[in-house]
FIKOLZA-1660 file (N, C-alpha, C; in steps of 0.1 Angstrom, whole numbers, plus 5000, padded with zeros to 4 digits):
% residues 228
   i   px   py   pz ch aa at
   1 5008 4989 4999  A  M  N
   1 5002 5000 5000  A  M CA
   1 5010 5012 5001  A  M  C
   2 5018 5012 5008  A  S  N
   2 5028 5024 5008  A  S CA
   2 5032 5029 4994  A  S  C
   3 5036 5019 4985  A  G  N
   3 5039 5026 4970  A  G CA
   3 5026 5031 4964  A  G  C
   4 5015 5027 4969  A  Y  N
   4 5003 5034 4962  A  Y CA
   4 5000 5048 4966  A  Y  C
   5 5002 5047 4980  A  L  N
   5 5003 5059 4983  A  L CA
   5 5012 5072 4982  A  L  C
   6 5024 5065 4979  A  A  N
   6 5033 5073 4975  A  A CA
   6 5031 5079 4960  A  A  C
   7 5026 5070 4952  A  E  N
   7 5020 5075 4940  A  E CA
   7 5009 5083 4939  A  E  C
   8 4998 5084 4949  A  V  N
   8 4989 5090 4952  A  V CA
   8 4994 5106 4953  A  V  C
   9 5004 5105 4965  A  R  N
   9 5010 5119 4966  A  R CA
   9 5017 5125 4958  A  R  C
  10 5023 5118 4946  A  S  N
  10 5030 5122 4936  A  S CA
  10 5019 5130 4924  A  S  C
  11 5009 5124 4924  A  L  N
  11 4997 5129 4915  A  L CA
  11 4990 5142 4919  A  L  C
  12 4992 5144 4932  A  N  N
  12 4984 5156 4939  A  N CA
  12 4991 5169 4931  A  N  C
  13 4983 5176 4924  A  P  N
  13 4986 5189 4917  A  P CA
  13 4986 5200 4928  A  P  C
  14 4993 5212 4927  A  P  N
  14 4997 5224 4936  A  P CA
  14 4982 5228 4940  A  P  C
  15 4970 5229 4931  A  L  N
  15 4960 5236 4935  A  L CA
  15 4947 5227 4934  A  L  C
  16 4941 5226 4947  A  V  N
  16 4926 5216 4947  A  V CA
  16 4917 5226 4953  A  V  C
  17 4905 5232 4946  A  L  N
  17 4899 5240 4950  A  L CA
  17 4886 5232 4960  A  L  C
  18 4880 5235 4969  A  P  N
  18 4871 5229 4978  A  P CA
  18 4860 5221 4972  A  P  C
  19 4857 5208 4971  A  G  N
  19 4848 5201 4967  A  G CA
  19 4852 5195 4955  A  G  C
  20 4865 5198 4949  A  V  N
  20 4871 5189 4938  A  V CA
  20 4877 5174 4943  A  V  C
  21 4875 5165 4935  A  Y  N
  21 4882 5153 4939  A  Y CA
  21 4894 5152 4938  A  Y  C
  22 4900 5149 4949  A  R  N
  22 4915 5151 4948  A  R CA
  22 4919 5134 4942  A  R  C
  23 4931 5134 4937  A  P  N
  23 4937 5119 4934  A  P CA
  23 4938 5111 4944  A  P  C
  24 4935 5099 4943  A  Q  N
  24 4933 5088 4952  A  Q CA
  24 4937 5076 4946  A  Q  C
  25 4936 5063 4955  A  E  N
  25 4944 5050 4949  A  E CA
  25 4935 5049 4933  A  E  C
  26 4924 5052 4933  A  D  N
  26 4919 5048 4917  A  D CA
  26 4924 5055 4909  A  D  C
  27 4929 5068 4910  A  T  N
  27 4936 5079 4900  A  T CA
  27 4949 5071 4899  A  T  C
  28 4957 5068 4911  A  A  N
  28 4970 5061 4907  A  A CA
  28 4969 5049 4900  A  A  C
  29 4958 5039 4901  A  L  N
  29 4956 5027 4894  A  L CA
  29 4956 5032 4880  A  L  C
  30 4949 5040 4875  A  L  N
  30 4946 5046 4863  A  L CA
  30 4957 5049 4855  A  L  C
  31 4967 5060 4865  A  A  N
  31 4979 5064 4857  A  A CA
  31 4987 5055 4857  A  A  C
  32 4989 5044 4865  A  G  N
  32 4998 5032 4860  A  G CA
  32 4994 5026 4847  A  G  C
  33 4981 5025 4844  A  A  N
  33 4978 5019 4832  A  A CA
  33 4981 5028 4822  A  A  C
  34 4981 5043 4823  A  L  N
  34 4982 5054 4813  A  L CA
  34 4997 5049 4809  A  L  C
  35 5007 5048 4818  A  S  N
  35 5022 5048 4817  A  S CA
  35 5024 5038 4808  A  S  C
  36 5016 5028 4810  A  E  N
  36 5020 5015 4800  A  E CA
  36 5017 5017 4785  A  E  C
  37 5007 5027 4783  A  E  N
  37 5001 5028 4768  A  E CA
  37 5011 5034 4758  A  E  C
  38 5015 5025 4750  A  P  N
  38 5024 5032 4738  A  P CA
  38 5019 5043 4731  A  P  C
  39 5019 5054 4736  A  L  N
  39 5014 5067 4727  A  L CA
  39 5024 5073 4721  A  L  C
  40 5022 5077 4708  A  P  N
  40 5033 5083 4698  A  P CA
  40 5031 5099 4702  A  P  C
  41 5042 5106 4701  A  P  N
  41 5040 5120 4703  A  P CA
  41 5029 5128 4695  A  P  C
  42 5022 5135 4700  A  G  N
  42 5011 5141 4693  A  G CA
  42 4997 5133 4693  A  G  C
  43 4999 5121 4702  A  A  N
  43 4984 5116 4701  A  A CA
  43 4974 5122 4708  A  A  C
  44 4961 5122 4705  A  D  N
  44 4950 5130 4712  A  D CA
  44 4945 5122 4720  A  D  C
  45 4943 5127 4734  A  V  N
  45 4939 5120 4746  A  V CA
  45 4928 5127 4752  A  V  C
  46 4918 5120 4756  A  L  N
  46 4908 5127 4762  A  L CA
  46 4906 5122 4776  A  L  C
  47 4905 5131 4786  A  D  N
  47 4905 5128 4798  A  D CA
  47 4889 5133 4804  A  D  C
  48 4882 5122 4808  A  V  N
  48 4866 5126 4810  A  V CA
  48 4865 5126 4825  A  V  C
  49 4861 5135 4832  A  G  N
  49 4858 5135 4847  A  G CA
  49 4872 5140 4851  A  G  C
  50 4879 5147 4846  A  T  N
  50 4894 5154 4850  A  T CA
  50 4897 5157 4865  A  T  C
  51 4886 5162 4869  A  G  N
  51 4888 5168 4884  A  G CA
  51 4900 5175 4885  A  G  C
  52 4910 5173 4895  A  T  N
  52 4921 5184 4892  A  T CA
  52 4929 5184 4881  A  T  C
  53 4927 5175 4871  A  G  N
  53 4936 5174 4859  A  G CA
  53 4949 5165 4860  A  G  C
  54 4950 5157 4870  A  A  N
  54 4963 5151 4874  A  A CA
  54 4963 5141 4861  A  A  C
  55 4955 5135 4857  A  L  N
  55 4958 5124 4845  A  L CA
  55 4962 5133 4833  A  L  C
  56 4952 5143 4830  A  A  N
  56 4955 5152 4819  A  A CA
  56 4970 5157 4815  A  A  C
  57 4975 5160 4831  A  L  N
  57 4988 5165 4830  A  L CA
  57 4997 5153 4827  A  L  C
  58 4994 5143 4831  A  Q  N
  58 5005 5133 4828  A  Q CA
  58 5006 5127 4815  A  Q  C
  59 4994 5127 4807  A  A  N
  59 4995 5125 4793  A  A CA
  59 5000 5136 4786  A  A  C
  60 4996 5146 4790  A  A  N
  60 5003 5159 4784  A  A CA
  60 5021 5158 4784  A  A  C
  61 5026 5154 4794  A  R  N
  61 5041 5153 4798  A  R CA
  61 5047 5145 4786  A  R  C
  62 5037 5135 4783  A  R  N
  62 5042 5126 4770  A  R CA
  62 5043 5131 4758  A  R  C
  63 5038 5147 4755  A  G  N
  63 5038 5149 4742  A  G CA
  63 5023 5149 4733  A  G  C
  64 5015 5145 4743  A  S  N
  64 5000 5141 4738  A  S CA
  64 4992 5157 4737  A  S  C
  65 4986 5155 4726  A  R  N
  65 4974 5168 4726  A  R CA
  65 4963 5165 4736  A  R  C
  66 4959 5170 4748  A  V  N
  66 4951 5165 4756  A  V CA
  66 4939 5177 4757  A  V  C
  67 4926 5169 4759  A  T  N
  67 4916 5175 4763  A  T CA
  67 4909 5171 4772  A  T  C
  68 4907 5177 4783  A  A  N
  68 4899 5174 4797  A  A CA
  68 4886 5181 4799  A  A  C
  69 4877 5172 4804  A  V  N
  69 4865 5175 4805  A  V CA
  69 4859 5172 4819  A  V  C
  70 4850 5181 4824  A  D  N
  70 4844 5179 4838  A  D CA
  70 4831 5187 4838  A  D  C
  71 4820 5181 4846  A  V  N
  71 4807 5187 4847  A  V CA
  71 4807 5199 4859  A  V  C
  72 4819 5198 4866  A  S  N
  72 4818 5207 4876  A  S CA
  72 4829 5218 4873  A  S  C
  73 4823 5232 4874  A  W  N
  73 4829 5242 4874  A  W CA
  73 4840 5246 4881  A  W  C
  74 4839 5238 4895  A  R  N
  74 4853 5240 4902  A  R CA
  74 4864 5232 4896  A  R  C
  75 4859 5220 4892  A  A  N
  75 4871 5212 4888  A  A CA
  75 4876 5216 4875  A  A  C
  76 4868 5222 4868  A  V  N
  76 4873 5230 4854  A  V CA
  76 4882 5241 4857  A  V  C
  77 4880 5248 4867  A  C  N
  77 4889 5261 4872  A  C CA
  77 4902 5253 4878  A  C  C
  78 4900 5242 4885  A  T  N
  78 4912 5235 4892  A  T CA
  78 4920 5228 4880  A  T  C
  79 4914 5223 4871  A  A  N
  79 4922 5216 4862  A  A CA
  79 4930 5227 4852  A  A  C
  80 4924 5238 4850  A  R  N
  80 4928 5250 4841  A  R CA
  80 4940 5256 4847  A  R  C
  81 4938 5260 4862  A  A  N
  81 4951 5264 4866  A  A CA
  81 4963 5258 4870  A  A  C
  82 4958 5243 4872  A  N  N
  82 4972 5234 4873  A  N CA
  82 4976 5231 4862  A  N  C
  83 4970 5233 4848  A  A  N
  83 4979 5232 4834  A  A CA
  83 4985 5245 4833  A  A  C
  84 4981 5254 4838  A  W  N
  84 4989 5267 4835  A  W CA
  84 5000 5267 4846  A  W  C
  85 4999 5262 4857  A  L  N
  85 5010 5263 4866  A  L CA
  85 5022 5253 4861  A  L  C
  86 5019 5241 4855  A  A  N
  86 5024 5232 4848  A  A CA
  86 5030 5236 4835  A  A  C
  87 5027 5246 4830  A  G  N
  87 5031 5250 4817  A  G CA
  87 5025 5240 4806  A  G  C
  88 5014 5232 4808  A  A  N
  88 5011 5220 4799  A  A CA
  88 4998 5225 4790  A  A  C
  89 5000 5223 4779  A  P  N
  89 4990 5228 4770  A  P CA
  89 4978 5219 4768  A  P  C
  90 4970 5219 4781  A  V  N
  90 4957 5209 4782  A  V CA
  90 4943 5217 4779  A  V  C
  91 4935 5214 4770  A  R  N
  91 4925 5223 4768  A  R CA
  91 4915 5217 4775  A  R  C
  92 4908 5224 4787  A  V  N
  92 4899 5220 4796  A  V CA
  92 4886 5227 4791  A  V  C
  93 4876 5217 4794  A  R  N
  93 4862 5223 4789  A  R CA
  93 4852 5216 4799  A  R  C
  94 4841 5223 4800  A  R  N
  94 4830 5220 4809  A  R CA
  94 4820 5212 4801  A  R  C
  95 4815 5203 4808  A  G  N
  95 4803 5197 4802  A  G CA
  95 4799 5183 4806  A  G  C
  96 4788 5176 4802  A  N  N
  96 4785 5165 4809  A  N CA
  96 4790 5151 4798  A  N  C
  97 4800 5146 4806  A  L  N
  97 4808 5134 4798  A  L CA
  97 4811 5139 4783  A  L  C
  98 4807 5132 4772  A  F  N
  98 4813 5136 4760  A  F CA
  98 4808 5147 4752  A  F  C
  99 4797 5154 4758  A  T  N
  99 4790 5163 4750  A  T CA
  99 4800 5175 4745  A  T  C
 100 4811 5180 4752  A  P  N
 100 4818 5192 4746  A  P CA
 100 4828 5183 4737  A  P  C
 101 4828 5173 4731  A  V  N
 101 4836 5168 4722  A  V CA
 101 4830 5160 4710  A  V  C
 102 4815 5161 4709  A  R  N
 102 4809 5154 4700  A  R CA
 102 4816 5159 4686  A  R  C
 103 4816 5148 4678  A  G  N
 103 4821 5149 4665  A  G CA
 103 4835 5150 4664  A  G  C
 104 4843 5148 4677  A  Q  N
 104 4858 5145 4675  A  Q CA
 104 4862 5130 4678  A  Q  C
 105 4878 5127 4676  A  S  N
 105 4881 5114 4676  A  S CA
 105 4894 5113 4685  A  S  C
 106 4897 5104 4692  A  F  N
 106 4908 5103 4699  A  F CA
 106 4914 5091 4700  A  F  C
 107 4929 5089 4701  A  D  N
 107 4937 5077 4702  A  D CA
 107 4935 5070 4717  A  D  C
 108 4932 5077 4727  A  L  N
 108 4930 5072 4740  A  L CA
 108 4920 5084 4748  A  L  C
 109 4912 5074 4753  A  I  N
 109 4902 5080 4764  A  I CA
 109 4902 5075 4776  A  I  C
 110 4907 5084 4787  A  L  N
 110 4908 5079 4802  A  L CA
 110 4893 5083 4808  A  L  C
 111 4892 5078 4816  A  T  N
 111 4882 5080 4827  A  T CA
 111 4879 5074 4840  A  T  C
 112 4879 5084 4850  A  N  N
 112 4874 5078 4864  A  N CA
 112 4863 5083 4868  A  N  C
 113 4852 5075 4864  A  P  N
 113 4837 5082 4865  A  P CA
 113 4833 5080 4880  A  P  C
 114 4820 5086 4883  A  P  N
 114 4816 5082 4897  A  P CA
 114 4810 5068 4894  A  P  C
 115 4812 5060 4906  A  Y  N
 115 4809 5045 4904  A  Y CA
 115 4806 5040 4917  A  Y  C
 116 4803 5046 4928  A  V  N
 116 4801 5040 4941  A  V CA
 116 4785 5038 4942  A  V  C
 117 4781 5025 4945  A  P  N
 117 4764 5024 4946  A  P CA
 117 4762 5032 4959  A  P  C
 118 4749 5039 4953  A  A  N
 118 4744 5048 4964  A  A CA
 118 4728 5044 4969  A  A  C
 119 4723 5048 4980  A  P  N
 119 4711 5042 4983  A  P CA
 119 4702 5057 4984  A  P  C
 120 4704 5062 4969  A  T  N
 120 4695 5074 4968  A  T CA
 120 4685 5072 4958  A  T  C
 121 4685 5060 4953  A  G  N
 121 4674 5057 4941  A  G CA
 121 4677 5065 4928  A  G  C
 122 4665 5071 4921  A  A  N
 122 4670 5078 4908  A  A CA
 122 4672 5093 4912  A  A  C
 123 4672 5094 4927  A  R  N
 123 4678 5109 4927  A  R CA
 123 4689 5115 4924  A  R  C
 124 4693 5125 4916  A  P  N
 124 4708 5128 4911  A  P CA
 124 4715 5131 4925  A  P  C
 125 4730 5127 4925  A  P  N
 125 4738 5133 4936  A  P CA
 125 4739 5151 4936  A  P  C
 126 4742 5154 4945  A  R  N
 126 4744 5169 4946  A  R CA
 126 4759 5171 4954  A  R  C
 127 4764 5182 4949  A  G  N
 127 4777 5189 4958  A  G CA
 127 4788 5176 4954  A  G  C
 128 4796 5174 4965  A  R  N
 128 4809 5168 4963  A  R CA
 128 4804 5151 4958  A  R  C
 129 4792 5149 4965  A  A  N
 129 4789 5134 4961  A  A CA
 129 4787 5132 4945  A  A  C
 130 4786 5140 4937  A  R  N
 130 4788 5139 4923  A  R CA
 130 4799 5133 4916  A  R  C
 131 4810 5135 4927  A  A  N
 131 4823 5127 4921  A  A CA
 131 4823 5114 4924  A  A  C
 132 4814 5106 4931  A  W  N
 132 4813 5092 4933  A  W CA
 132 4800 5086 4934  A  W  C
 133 4788 5092 4937  A  D  N
 133 4775 5084 4939  A  D CA
 133 4772 5081 4923  A  D  C
 134 4768 5069 4922  A  A  N
 134 4765 5065 4907  A  A CA
 134 4750 5056 4907  A  A  C
 135 4740 5058 4916  A  G  N
 135 4729 5051 4916  A  G CA
 135 4732 5038 4924  A  G  C
 136 4719 5031 4925  A  Q  N
 136 4722 5019 4933  A  Q CA
 136 4729 5009 4930  A  Q  C
 137 4733 5007 4915  A  D  N
 137 4741 4996 4913  A  D CA
 137 4756 5003 4907  A  D  C
 138 4756 5017 4909  A  G  N
 138 4769 5022 4905  A  G CA
 138 4774 5021 4893  A  G  C
 139 4761 5021 4884  A  R  N
 139 4766 5020 4869  A  R CA
 139 4758 5034 4862  A  R  C
 140 4754 5044 4869  A  F  N
 140 4746 5053 4862  A  F CA
 140 4754 5060 4852  A  F  C
 141 4769 5062 4854  A  V  N
 141 4776 5067 4845  A  V CA
 141 4785 5057 4835  A  V  C
 142 4789 5048 4843  A  L  N
 142 4796 5037 4835  A  L CA
 142 4788 5033 4822  A  L  C
 143 4776 5030 4825  A  D  N
 143 4768 5026 4812  A  D CA
 143 4768 5036 4800  A  D  C
 144 4768 5047 4806  A  R  N
 144 4769 5057 4797  A  R CA
 144 4782 5059 4788  A  R  C
 145 4792 5057 4795  A  V  N
 145 4806 5054 4790  A  V CA
 145 4805 5044 4781  A  V  C
 146 4804 5033 4783  A  C  N
 146 4803 5022 4777  A  C CA
 146 4796 5024 4763  A  C  C
 147 4782 5032 4764  A  R  N
 147 4776 5033 4752  A  R CA
 147 4781 5043 4742  A  R  C
 148 4788 5054 4748  A  E  N
 148 4793 5065 4740  A  E CA
 148 4805 5064 4736  A  E  C
 149 4817 5061 4745  A  A  N
 149 4830 5063 4742  A  A CA
 149 4836 5055 4729  A  A  C
 150 4828 5044 4725  A  P  N
 150 4836 5038 4713  A  P CA
 150 4833 5045 4704  A  P  C
 151 4822 5053 4699  A  A  N
 151 4822 5061 4689  A  A CA
 151 4832 5071 4688  A  A  C
 152 4840 5076 4696  A  L  N
 152 4850 5087 4698  A  L CA
 152 4863 5080 4695  A  L  C
 153 4865 5067 4697  A  L  N
 153 4877 5063 4695  A  L CA
 153 4882 5060 4680  A  L  C
 154 4895 5062 4676  A  R  N
 154 4900 5060 4664  A  R CA
 154 4903 5045 4662  A  R  C
 155 4905 5038 4651  A  P  N
 155 4910 5025 4650  A  P CA
 155 4922 5024 4655  A  P  C
 156 4922 5014 4663  A  G  N
 156 4936 5013 4672  A  G CA
 156 4935 5021 4684  A  G  C
 157 4923 5029 4685  A  G  N
 157 4923 5037 4701  A  G CA
 157 4919 5028 4710  A  G  C
 158 4923 5034 4724  A  V  N
 158 4920 5028 4735  A  V CA
 158 4913 5035 4745  A  V  C
 159 4905 5027 4753  A  L  N
 159 4897 5034 4763  A  L CA
 159 4901 5030 4776  A  L  C
 160 4902 5034 4788  A  L  N
 160 4907 5029 4798  A  L CA
 160 4898 5036 4811  A  L  C
 161 4891 5027 4816  A  I  N
 161 4882 5029 4827  A  I CA
 161 4887 5025 4839  A  I  C
 162 4885 5032 4850  A  V  N
 162 4888 5026 4866  A  V CA
 162 4876 5027 4872  A  V  C
 163 4872 5017 4880  A  H  N
 163 4861 5017 4888  A  H CA
 163 4860 5004 4897  A  H  C
 164 4852 5005 4909  A  S  N
 164 4854 4992 4918  A  S CA
 164 4846 4981 4914  A  S  C
 165 4851 4970 4918  A  E  N
 165 4844 4958 4914  A  E CA
 165 4830 4957 4920  A  E  C
 166 4826 4966 4931  A  L  N
 166 4813 4966 4935  A  L CA
 166 4802 4971 4925  A  L  C
 167 4807 4979 4915  A  S  N
 167 4800 4980 4903  A  S CA
 167 4800 4970 4889  A  S  C
 168 4808 4962 4893  A  D  N
 168 4804 4950 4883  A  D CA
 168 4813 4951 4872  A  D  C
 169 4827 4948 4870  A  S  N
 169 4836 4948 4859  A  S CA
 169 4830 4939 4846  A  S  C
 170 4825 4929 4851  A  G  N
 170 4820 4919 4839  A  G CA
 170 4810 4927 4832  A  G  C
 171 4800 4933 4839  A  Q  N
 171 4792 4942 4829  A  Q CA
 171 4798 4952 4820  A  Q  C
 172 4809 4959 4826  A  T  N
 172 4819 4968 4817  A  T CA
 172 4822 4961 4805  A  T  C
 173 4830 4951 4810  A  V  N
 173 4836 4944 4798  A  V CA
 173 4829 4937 4787  A  V  C
 174 4818 4933 4791  A  G  N
 174 4805 4928 4785  A  G CA
 174 4799 4941 4776  A  G  C
 175 4795 4951 4780  A  H  N
 175 4790 4959 4770  A  H CA
 175 4800 4966 4760  A  H  C
 176 4814 4967 4765  A  L  N
 176 4824 4972 4755  A  L CA
 176 4824 4961 4744  A  L  C
 177 4828 4950 4749  A  R  N
 177 4827 4936 4737  A  R CA
 177 4815 4938 4727  A  R  C
 178 4803 4942 4733  A  A  N
 178 4793 4941 4727  A  A CA
 178 4794 4952 4715  A  A  C
 179 4801 4962 4718  A  A  N
 179 4801 4974 4710  A  A CA
 179 4814 4973 4700  A  A  C
 180 4821 4960 4700  A  G  N
 180 4832 4957 4689  A  G CA
 180 4842 4958 4694  A  G  C
 181 4845 4962 4706  A  L  N
 181 4858 4965 4713  A  L CA
 181 4866 4953 4718  A  L  C
 182 4878 4951 4719  A  K  N
 182 4885 4940 4727  A  K CA
 182 4887 4947 4741  A  K  C
 183 4883 4938 4750  A  A  N
 183 4881 4945 4764  A  A CA
 183 4882 4935 4774  A  A  C
 184 4892 4938 4784  A  A  N
 184 4896 4930 4796  A  A CA
 184 4900 4938 4808  A  A  C
 185 4899 4933 4820  A  V  N
 185 4904 4939 4831  A  V CA
 185 4917 4936 4829  A  V  C
 186 4924 4949 4831  A  T  N
 186 4942 4945 4828  A  T CA
 186 4948 4950 4843  A  T  C
 187 4942 4956 4852  A  R  N
 187 4947 4960 4864  A  R CA
 187 4938 4958 4881  A  R  C
 188 4942 4952 4889  A  R  N
 188 4935 4950 4899  A  R CA
 188 4941 4956 4913  A  R  C
 189 4936 4961 4923  A  H  N
 189 4939 4967 4934  A  H CA
 189 4933 4966 4947  A  H  C
 190 4935 4961 4957  A  R  N
 190 4926 4961 4967  A  R CA
 190 4928 4971 4977  A  R  C
 191 4918 4978 4983  A  I  N
 191 4921 4992 4992  A  I CA
 191 4911 4990 5005  A  I  C
 192 4916 4995 5016  A  S  N
 192 4907 4995 5025  A  S CA
 192 4895 5004 5023  A  S  C
 193 4883 5003 5031  A  F  N
 193 4872 5011 5027  A  F CA
 193 4877 5026 5030  A  F  C
 194 4871 5036 5023  A  G  N
 194 4873 5048 5026  A  G CA
 194 4860 5052 5033  A  G  C
 195 4859 5067 5035  A  P  N
 195 4851 5074 5042  A  P CA
 195 4836 5071 5037  A  P  C
 196 4833 5070 5024  A  V  N
 196 4824 5067 5016  A  V CA
 196 4816 5054 5022  A  V  C
 197 4824 5043 5017  A  L  N
 197 4820 5031 5017  A  L CA
 197 4818 5026 5032  A  L  C
 198 4826 5032 5042  A  R  N
 198 4825 5030 5056  A  R CA
 198 4810 5031 5060  A  R  C
 199 4806 5044 5055  A  T  N
 199 4792 5049 5061  A  T CA
 199 4780 5042 5055  A  T  C
 200 4784 5035 5043  A  R  N
 200 4772 5027 5037  A  R CA
 200 4772 5011 5035  A  R  C
 201 4783 5005 5044  A  Q  N
 201 4787 4995 5040  A  Q CA
 201 4776 4984 5048  A  Q  C
 202 4769 4987 5058  A  H  N
 202 4759 4980 5061  A  H CA
 202 4746 4977 5049  A  H  C
 203 4744 4987 5045  A  W  N
 203 4735 4990 5030  A  W CA
 203 4740 4980 5020  A  W  C
 204 4754 4981 5018  A  L  N
 204 4757 4972 5007  A  L CA
 204 4759 4959 5011  A  L  C
 205 4760 4957 5023  A  R  N
 205 4760 4941 5027  A  R CA
 205 4745 4938 5025  A  R  C
 206 4736 4945 5030  A  E  N
 206 4722 4940 5026  A  E CA
 206 4719 4938 5014  A  E  C
 207 4724 4944 5003  A  R  N
 207 4721 4943 4990  A  R CA
 207 4730 4932 4985  A  R  C
 208 4738 4925 4993  A  G  N
 208 4746 4913 4984  A  G CA
 208 4759 4919 4978  A  G  C
 209 4761 4933 4978  A  L  N
 209 4773 4937 4972  A  L CA
 209 4783 4935 4980  A  L  C
 210 4784 4936 4991  A  L  N
 210 4796 4932 5001  A  L CA
 210 4791 4920 5010  A  L  C
 211 4802 4911 5014  A  S  N
 211 4798 4900 5020  A  S CA
 211 4800 4903 5036  A  S  C
 212 4797 4894 5045  A  A  N
 212 4801 4898 5059  A  A CA
 212 4816 4898 5059  A  A  C
 213 4823 4890 5054  A  A  N
 213 4838 4890 5055  A  A CA
 213 4844 4899 5048  A  A  C
 214 4840 4908 5039  A  D  N
 214 4846 4918 5030  A  D CA
 214 4851 4930 5041  A  D  C
 215 4863 4932 5039  A  K  N
 215 4870 4944 5045  A  K CA
 215 4877 4950 5037  A  K  C
 216 4878 4950 5024  A  K  N
 216 4884 4956 5014  A  K CA
 216 4877 4958 5002  A  K  C
 217 4878 4969 4994  A  E  N
 217 4872 4970 4982  A  E CA
 217 4882 4968 4972  A  E  C
 218 4878 4961 4961  A  E  N
 218 4888 4959 4949  A  E CA
 218 4885 4968 4939  A  E  C
 219 4895 4977 4934  A  L  N
 219 4895 4987 4922  A  L CA
 219 4898 4980 4908  A  L  C
 220 4895 4979 4897  A  V  N
 220 4899 4975 4887  A  V CA
 220 4900 4987 4876  A  V  C
 221 4912 4983 4864  A  V  N
 221 4912 4988 4855  A  V CA
 221 4908 4981 4842  A  V  C
 222 4895 4986 4832  A  V  N
 222 4892 4980 4822  A  V CA
 222 4900 4987 4811  A  V  C
 223 4906 4976 4801  A  R  N
 223 4912 4985 4789  A  R CA
 223 4904 4978 4779  A  R  C
 224 4900 4988 4769  A  A  N
 224 4894 4982 4755  A  A CA
 224 4898 4989 4745  A  A  C
 225 4899 4980 4733  A  E  N
 225 4909 4987 4723  A  E CA
 225 4898 4986 4709  A  E  C
 226 4897 4995 4701  A  L  N
 226 4889 4995 4691  A  L CA
 226 4899 4986 4679  A  L  C
 227 4896 4977 4672  A  P  N
 227 4904 4969 4663  A  P CA
 227 4907 4977 4651  A  P  C
 228 4920 4977 4645  A  L  N
 228 4923 4984 4632  A  L CA
 228 4916 4980 4622  A  L  C
% end
């Protein structure tokens, strides 16, 4: 765990406005997957749900042309400021998932979407909870990503998604394969429950998403590639 915590600290940018999701273990897991992708200089990269812009900055350091999107104005301002402080040419747009980039295509799409199951029914999350709450099965945003992202990939392009196993990586892989992509879980990492899961672990056990013996959450990265 110490190695992951060190990687999380290394991803923390200089500015994080209140209410913006800070890089955590899921960000570090996705950053590791990004570091293994053979991106040529000038590749077009999209970071959806950019938050602080940490992953967008990592891609920009590799010479990629990066577009970052977030629905939160605070996140957009944070990512723009961090890109400016780093001297990185990241274009940051505000919008709901892929809306700001309709009609464009990318060599790589990264996303760390909201994925935590929440006992709120169909009521949309508000405030900071928008960064993690994703409906009773945790798939409110994930299913949209699986439906909409393939159309934005160039041939040979790659989609990297990080989420909890609580929101069912099998469904993610299945949806992406049905869309014509080659998809598989490529990274896994178990972490102790964070504050959000600790407060709702009894509800998760009642729903069968956690067993009585579960003391940790498993994070996964799903990699999907559009064949040439």
